N, C-alpha and C positions, 0 to 999 in steps of 0.2 A: 557071732553075735555083732562082730564090728562090721560085718558087711551090710546086715540090716541096718545098723546106726548109719551106715554111709548112704545106703538107698533110700532111707528116711530124711537124710539131712538133703540130698539132691532133691527129693520129691518136694520138700518143703521150700527150698529156694525157687524152685519152679513155680510151686502155687504162689509164693509172694511176689513174683516178677510178674506173672500173668495177672494176679489180682490188683497190683498197681497199675498196670495199662488198662484193665477193665475200668477202674475207678476214674482214671482220667480221661477215657473216652465218654463217659457218662456226661449228660448235659445237667447242669444246675437247674434250681427251681426257676431262675428268671429266665431260662433259653425256652420254658413251654408259652411265653408269651410272644415271643419272636417267633414261633412256630405258626401261631395262630394268623400272623398277618403276612403269612407266605414267604418266609425265609427259604422254603425250598426242602424244609424236613418231612413234607409229606410225600417227596417222590423219593425217599431214600429207600435204601434195599429192604428195610424191615416195615416199613410204613410211618404213620405218623406216630403211633404209640407204640409199634410192638419193639422198637430199638431199646425203648426203657425197661420193657419188661425181660427182654431177653438179656440184656447186659445185667440188669439187678440180680437174675436169676443166676447167671454165669459167675457173678462177683458172690454170690450166696454159697455156691458150689465149691469155688476156691477158697474161699474163707474157712468153709467145714474142713476140705483137706488140709487146709494150714493147720489147724487147730487141732485135728485128729494125729498129724504127724508130729506136731508139737508135743502132744500128750503121750506119744510112744516113744518121741527121744527122752523124754522125762523119765519115764517108765524105765528104759532100757539102761539109761545112765545111772539110775538108780540101784538097779539089778546089778550091773557091773560094778559099782562101788562096795556092793554088800559081798559080791564074790573075792575082793580081795579082803586079805587079813586085816583086822583092824588094828590101828596103833593105838596102844595104850600109852597115857603119859602126857605131861603137859607140853604146850608148843615152846616154852622156855627150853625144856629137856632137850627138844630137836633142834635147837639154835645153832648155828655154825660154830665150829670149834675157834677157840683163840687163836690169833694169829701167832705163830711162833716167835720167840724173840731171836734176833739176831747177836751172835757174841760180838763185843766189844773189841776192838783191835788191841792187839798186845802191843804196849808200849815198851820199848827198849830204852835202858837206861842213857843217859846223856853222854857217858863216856864211849859208848859202844857207836854213838852215832858221829862224834868227832874226828874217829880212827878212820 
């Protein structure tokens, strides 16, 4: 069970990092106006409008993988916690034990000290 949780955690992290990169590569709404005046976007790898659809679809796929891995991790962590025996009682009953008291030093009579 822990192997699957670790694999889902790695998948979730990879999807998150890829999704961050894809969002940062996308153009904002104002970038379309610059492309119409010949900023060089029409000569790109995907064409004038191809990059927007490719990047947005890739982002949607990464977001879906991220959310599915999150749901899988939540489901698995809930099933792991149910497999362990439930503790009954209050949180206050589980509090740390009191610090043991250190015995006070034995005081000797004054007559024994003066000898």
